[in-house]
C-alpha positions in Angstrom: 22.1 92.0 50.8 24.9 94.1 52.4 27.7 91.5 52.2 26.7 90.0 48.8 28.1 91.0 45.5 26.8 90.3 42.1 29.2 88.9 39.6 29.4 89.9 36.0 31.0 87.6 33.5 33.6 89.5 31.4 35.4 86.7 29.4 33.9 85.2 26.4 34.1 81.4 25.4 37.4 82.0 23.5 39.1 82.7 26.9 38.0 79.4 28.4 40.8 76.8 29.1 41.4 74.2 26.4 42.4 70.5 27.0 45.1 69.7 24.6 45.4 66.0 23.6 42.6 64.9 26.0 40.4 61.9 25.1 36.7 62.6 25.5 34.7 59.6 26.6 30.9 59.1 27.0 31.3 59.5 30.8 33.3 62.7 30.4 30.8 64.1 28.0 27.9 63.3 30.3 29.7 64.9 33.3 30.6 68.0 31.3 27.0 68.5 30.1 25.8 68.1 33.7 28.3 70.6 35.0 27.3 73.1 32.3 23.6 72.7 32.9 24.0 73.1 36.7 26.3 76.1 36.5 24.2 78.4 34.3 23.9 80.9 37.2 26.9 82.9 38.5 28.4 81.5 41.7 28.1 83.6 44.8 31.2 85.1 46.4 31.9 84.0 50.0 31.8 86.6 52.6 35.2 87.9 53.6 36.5 88.0 50.0 35.8 91.5 48.9 38.7 92.0 46.5 38.0 92.0 42.8 38.5 88.7 40.9 37.8 86.5 44.0 35.8 83.4 43.3 34.7 80.3 45.2 37.1 77.5 46.0 35.9 75.4 43.0 37.2 77.8 40.4 40.9 78.6 40.3 42.8 80.8 37.9 41.1 80.8 34.5 38.7 78.0 35.4 35.9 80.6 35.7 35.8 84.1 34.2 37.0 87.0 36.4 34.3 89.0 38.1 34.2 92.5 39.4 32.1 93.9 42.2 30.7 97.4 42.4 30.4 99.1 45.8 27.1 100.5 46.8 26.7 104.0 47.8 25.4 103.1 51.3 28.3 100.7 52.0 26.0 97.8 51.6 26.0 95.0 48.9 26.6 96.3 45.4 24.5 95.2 42.4 25.7 94.7 38.9 24.7 97.1 36.2 22.3 96.6 33.3 25.2 95.6 31.0 26.4 92.9 33.3 22.9 91.4 33.6 22.5 91.2 29.7 25.9 89.5 29.5 25.0 86.9 32.1 21.6 86.2 30.3 23.4 85.7 26.9 26.0 83.5 28.5 23.2 81.3 30.1 21.5 80.9 26.7 24.7 79.9 25.0 25.5 77.4 27.7 22.0 75.8 27.5 22.3 75.5 23.7 25.8 73.9 24.1 24.4 71.5 26.7 21.5 70.4 24.4 23.9 69.8 21.6 26.2 67.7 23.8 23.2 65.6 25.1 22.1 64.9 21.4 25.7 63.7 20.5 25.7 61.4 23.5 22.3 59.9 22.6 23.5 59.3 19.0 26.6 57.5 20.2 24.5 55.3 22.6 22.0 54.4 19.8 24.8 53.4 17.4 26.4 51.3 20.0 23.0 49.6 20.8 22.5 48.7 17.1 26.0 47.2 16.8 25.4 45.2 19.9 22.0 44.0 18.5 23.6 42.8 15.2 26.3 41.0 17.1 23.7 39.3 19.3 21.7 38.1 16.3 24.9 36.7 14.6 25.7 34.9 17.8 22.2 33.4 18.0 22.4 32.2 14.4 25.8 30.6 15.0 24.5 28.8 18.0 21.4 27.5 16.1 23.5 26.2 13.3 25.9 24.5 15.7 23.0 22.9 17.5 21.6 21.6 14.1 24.9 20.2 13.1 25.4 18.4 16.5 21.8 17.0 16.3 22.7 15.4 12.9 26.1 14.0 14.0 25.6 13.1 17.6 22.0 11.6 17.5 22.0 8.0 18.7 19.2 7.2 16.2 21.1 8.7 13.3 22.9 6.5 10.8 24.3 6.9 7.3 20.8 6.5 5.6 19.3 9.3 7.6 22.2 11.5 6.9 22.1 10.8 3.2 18.3 11.4 3.1 18.8 14.7 4.9 21.5 15.8 2.4 19.5 14.8 -0.6 16.2 16.2 0.6 16.4 19.3 -1.8 17.0 16.9 -4.7 14.0 14.8 -3.7 11.9 17.9 -3.4 12.9 19.0 -6.9 12.3 15.5 -8.5 8.9 15.2 -6.8 7.7 18.6 -8.1 9.1 18.0 -11.6 7.5 14.6 -11.8 4.2 15.9 -10.6 4.0 18.7 -13.1 5.5 16.7 -16.1 3.3 13.6 -15.5 0.8 14.8 -18.1 3.7 15.5 -20.6 5.0 11.9 -20.1 1.5 10.4 -20.7 1.1 12.5 -23.8 4.5 11.3 -25.0 3.6 7.7 -24.5 0.4 8.2 -26.5 2.2 10.1 -29.4 5.0 7.5 -29.7 2.6 4.5 -29.6 0.3 6.2 -32.1 3.2 6.8 -34.5 4.3 3.1 -34.3 0.7 1.9 -35.0 0.4 4.3 -37.9 3.7 3.1 -39.5 2.6 -0.5 -39.1 -0.7 0.1 -40.7 0.6 2.3 -43.5 4.0 0.6 -44.3 4.2 -2.9 -42.9 0.6 -4.3 -43.2 0.4 -3.7 -47.0 3.7 -5.6 -47.6 2.5 -8.4 -45.3 -0.7 -8.8 -47.2 1.1 -8.8 -50.6 4.1 -11.0 -49.8 3.3 -13.4 -46.9 1.3 -16.6 -47.3 -2.3 -16.7 -46.0 -1.4 -18.6 -42.8 1.2 -16.0 -41.8 -1.2 -13.2 -42.8 -3.9 -14.5 -40.4 -1.3 -14.9 -37.6 0.0 -11.3 -38.0 -3.5 -9.9 -38.1 -4.7 -11.9 -35.1 -1.7 -11.5 -32.9 -1.0 -7.8 -33.8 -4.6 -6.7 -33.0 -4.8 -8.7 -29.8 -1.6 -7.3 -28.6 -2.6 -3.7 -29.4 -6.0 -4.2 -27.7 -4.3 -5.5 -24.5 -1.8 -2.6 -24.5 -4.6 0.1 -24.9 -6.8 -1.5 -22.3 -4.3 -2.0 -19.5 -2.7 1.4 -20.1 -6.0 3.2 -19.9 -6.9 1.2 -16.7 -3.6 1.9 -15.1 -4.0 5.6 -15.6 -7.6 6.0 -14.5 -7.8 3.4 -11.7 -6.9 4.8 -8.2 -4.3 2.8 -6.4 -6.2 2.8 -3.2 -5.9 5.0 -0.1 -6.5 4.2 3.6 -9.6 5.9 5.2 -8.9 9.2 6.8 -11.9 9.0 9.2 -12.0 6.9 12.3 -12.4 3.2 11.6 -11.6 -0.2 13.0 -8.7 -0.7 10.5 -5.7 -2.4 12.0 -2.7 -0.1 11.6 0.9 -0.9 12.1 2.2 2.7 12.4 1.3 6.3 12.0 2.2 8.2 8.9 4.5 11.1 9.8 3.1 13.3 7.0 -0.5 12.4 6.9 -0.7 12.0 10.7 -3.2 9.1 10.2 -3.1 5.3 10.8 -1.1 3.4 8.2 -2.1 -0.2 7.6 0.4 -2.9 6.6 2.2 -2.5 3.2 1.0 1.1 3.0 3.5 3.9 2.3 3.3 7.6 1.7 3.8 9.0 -1.8 5.5 12.4 -1.7 4.4 13.2 -5.2 0.7 12.5 -4.8 1.0 13.7 -1.1 -1.1 10.8 0.2 -0.7 7.3 1.6 -1.1 4.4 -0.9 -2.2 0.9 -0.1 0.4 -1.7 -1.1 2.5 1.0 -2.8 5.1 -0.1 -5.3 6.2 3.2 -6.7 5.0 6.4 -8.5 5.2 5.9 -12.2 5.6 9.2 -14.2 4.6 7.5 -17.5 1.2 6.8 -15.9 1.0 10.0 -13.9 -0.3 7.8 -11.1 0.9 5.7 -8.2 1.1 2.0 -8.6 -0.7 0.4 -5.7 -3.1 -2.3 -4.6 -5.9 -1.8 -7.2 -3.8 -0.9 -10.3 -0.6 -3.0 -9.8 -1.9 -5.7 -12.1 -2.8 -3.2 -14.8 0.7 -1.7 -14.7 2.5 -5.0 -14.9 0.2 -6.2 -17.7 0.8 -3.0 -19.7 4.6 -3.4 -19.3 4.4 -7.0 -20.4 2.2 -6.6 -23.4 4.1 -3.4 -24.5 7.4 -5.4 -24.4 5.8 -8.2 -26.4 4.5 -5.7 -29.0 7.9 -4.1 -29.4 9.6 -7.4 -29.8 7.0 -8.5 -32.3 7.5 -5.3 -34.4 11.3 -5.5 -34.2 11.4 -9.1 -35.3 8.8 -8.6 -38.1 10.5 -5.5 -39.5 14.1 -6.7 -39.3 14.5 -7.6 -43.0 12.8 -4.4 -44.0 15.0 -2.4 -41.6 18.2 -3.7 -43.2 16.9 -2.9 -46.7 15.7 0.6 -45.6 19.0 1.3 -44.0 20.9 0.3 -47.1 18.6 2.4 -49.3 19.2 5.5 -47.1 23.0 5.0 -47.4 22.5 4.8 -51.2 20.4 8.0 -51.1 23.2 9.8 -49.3 25.8 8.7 -51.8 23.6 9.6 -54.8 22.9 13.0 -53.3 26.6 13.7 -53.0 27.2 12.7 -56.6 24.2 14.7 -57.8 25.6 17.8 -56.1 29.0 17.3 -57.7 27.4 17.0 -61.2 25.1 19.9 -60.6 28.1 22.1 -59.8 29.4 21.7 -63.4 26.0 21.9 -65.2 23.2 24.4 -65.6 19.8 24.1 -63.9 18.2 22.4 -66.9 20.9 19.8 -67.1 20.7 18.7 -63.4 19.4 15.1 -63.2 16.3 14.4 -61.2 16.6 12.8 -57.8 17.1 9.0 -57.6 14.4 8.6 -54.9 11.0 10.2 -54.6 9.7 11.8 -51.4 7.4 8.9 -50.8 10.3 6.4 -50.9 12.4 8.5 -48.6 9.6 8.8 -46.1 9.0 5.0 -46.3 12.6 4.0 -45.6 13.0 6.5 -42.8 9.8 5.4 -41.2 11.0 1.8 -41.2 14.3 2.7 -39.6 12.4 4.9 -37.0 10.1 2.0 -36.1 12.8 -0.6 -35.6 15.1 1.7 -33.6 12.3 2.9 -31.3 10.8 -0.6 -30.8 14.1 -2.2 -30.1 15.1 0.5 -27.6 11.7 0.3 -25.7 11.9 -3.5 -25.8 15.3 -3.5 -24.0 14.4 -0.8 -21.4 10.9 -1.9 -20.7 11.8 -5.6 -20.9 14.4 -5.1 -18.1 11.8 -3.3 -16.0 9.2 -6.1 -16.6 11.7 -8.8 -15.6 12.5 -6.9 -12.4 8.8 -6.7 -11.4 8.3 -10.3 -12.4 11.0 -11.3 -9.9 9.4 -9.1 -7.2 6.0 -10.7 -7.8 7.5 -14.2 -7.6 8.9 -13.3 -4.1 5.6 -11.7 -3.1 6.9 -8.2 -2.4 6.9 -4.7 -3.9 9.8 -2.4 -4.8 9.6 -0.7 -1.5 9.3 -3.9 0.5 12.3 -5.3 -1.2 14.5 -2.7 0.5 12.7 -3.1 3.8 13.0 -6.9 3.7 16.7 -6.7 2.8 17.5 -4.7 5.9 15.3 -6.9 8.1 17.0 -10.0 6.7 20.4 -8.6 7.5 19.3 -7.6 11.0 18.0 -11.1 11.8 21.0 -12.8 10.2 23.2 -11.1 12.8 21.0 -12.6 15.5 21.1 -16.1 14.0 17.6 -16.0 12.6 16.1 -16.4 9.2 13.6 -13.9 7.8 10.5 -15.1 6.1 8.2 -12.8 4.1 4.8 -13.0 5.7 3.1 -12.0 2.4 4.8 -14.7 0.2 2.9 -17.9 -0.4 5.3 -19.5 -2.8 6.3 -18.6 -6.4 3.2 -20.1 -8.1 0.7 -19.1 -5.5 2.1 -15.5 -5.6 1.4 -15.3 -9.3 -2.1 -16.6 -8.8 -2.8 -14.1 -6.1 -1.4 -11.2 -8.1 -3.3 -12.1 -11.3 -6.5 -13.0 -9.4 -6.6 -16.5 -10.8 -8.8 -18.8 -8.7 -9.8 -21.4 -11.3 -8.3 -22.6 -14.5 -10.8 -20.7 -16.6 -9.5 -17.5 -15.1 -6.2 -17.9 -17.0 -8.1 -17.2 -20.2 -10.7 -14.7 -19.0 -8.6 -12.7 -16.5 -5.0 -13.0 -18.0 -5.3 -13.5 -21.8 -8.3 -11.3 -22.2 -9.1 -7.8 -20.8 -10.6 -8.1 -17.3 -11.6 -5.5 -14.7 -11.7 -7.9 -11.7 -10.6 -6.6 -8.4 -7.5 -8.0 -6.6 -7.8 -10.1 -3.5 -8.6 -8.2 -0.3 -9.1 -4.6 0.4 -5.5 -3.7 1.0 -6.2 -2.9 4.7 -5.8 -6.4 6.0 -4.0 -9.4 4.4 -5.8 -12.7 5.1 -5.0 -16.0 3.4 -6.4 -16.0 -0.1 -8.6 -18.9 -1.1 -6.5 -19.8 -4.1 -3.4 -20.5 -1.9 -3.0 -24.3 -1.5 0.0 -24.4 0.7 0.1 -23.1 4.3 1.9 -19.8 4.8 5.4 -20.0 6.3 5.9 -18.3 9.7 7.4 -14.9 9.9 10.5 -15.8 11.9 12.2 -19.2 12.0 14.9 -19.8 14.6 
C-alpha cells in the first residue's frame, strides 16, 4: 500500500472535546453509542493528504485525535510501529466497553418508562370501568329508587344473612332456655301458692288451661322447627312456573320466592324466622302462627296470674334494699358479733326476684309477640304473605293509575281464608285441628293453587275494570 498511511492514536480520552450544558436524550445516547461502535477502527487518510495531522473530512480540529505517519524506506506506504498498534488495540477495547455501558443505560431507561406507562394504563382502565358501572346504575331505563337502594344495601343484606344463618341455633337455644326458666318458676313458685290459696274451681282451671297451653306451645314450636317449608322440584317436571329464579336458575311456581339465608326457593314463602332457624313456607306456616298465638296467650296468662304477686315481690325487694342500707350503717359502728342478721333469707330473696323476672319477661314477650301475631292475622285475613303484601301494594298502585282495581287471586274472603289456612273442612276440625295438636297437611302442594273444597263463595276475578 504505497499511498496509504497507518494512523496511530496519540491523545487519550481526557483530550476529547466536552459538551458543556448539553442535554442528553435517549436518541442522542443511541446515536452516540452507534458512532462509537462503528468507529472502533482508525479512519483511513485520503490520498493527497500526506502532511502530518491530516484526517478525513468528518473530523475537524479536536474531533478526532491527531495522527502521525511514518515514511517507509522505499518511498512506499509507511506502517505504524508496534507501540502504535498496542495503543489502537487498547483504545478499541475501551470504546467497546463504553458502548456496552451506554447500551445498558439506554435499556434501563426504556424499561422504567414502559413500567410507568403500564401503571398509567391500568389506572386509566380502572377509572373507565368504574365510570361505566356508575353510568349503568344512574342511566339504566329499568333502574328506579328501589333497585338503587337494594344495590347500596347489598353488603348489609349479605352481613345480616350470614349472621342470621350462623346464629339461628343460638336463637333457638335462647327460646328453649327462656321458656324453660318460665315453666320452672311457675311450677316452683306459682303453682304451690295457687294450690294453697285458690278455691278448687280456680285450681282446676289453672291446671287445665296452663298444661293445655304449654302442650300447644311445645308441639307447634317443635313442628315449626323440624318441618321443611317446601321447595320446588329441581328436576324437569310439568310444574307450571310463572318465572325463573335468578339465583337457582330453575322454574319458580306462583307464590314461590328465593331465601338468601337458606339459599333455596321456598313454596309460599312468608319470611325466614331466626327464632325457628327455618323458613316459614307452605308446610309450616300454620305451625309458626299457632306457636306465636299460643305463646302470646301463655305470656298473657302468666302476666295476669302473677300480677298481685309481682307487686308484693317488687315491694319486698325495695324493703330489702332499704334494710340492707340500714344494716350496713349499723354494722359500721358495731363489731362483727353485734351485727344483726339479714332481714330476708336467701330463699326469700330468690323467690321475690324470680316473680319479678317472670312478670317482666312475660309482659315484654306478650307485647312484642302479640304485635307480630296480630300482623300475621291481618295478612291471613287478606289471603297473602309478608312478601306478597309488598308485591300486591305496588301492583295495586300501578293499576290504580290506569283506572283499574286490583283483586288478590288467592283471597277467598276473610272467613274462607282462615278455613283454608287452618285446614278446616268440617265443624269437627275446629276441635281436632285447631284446639288440639294436629299434623294435617295444608291444602294443595304449593306448586298450583286450585280452589279449595272448603271455599263456599266463588273467587273474585284478578282484575276488575
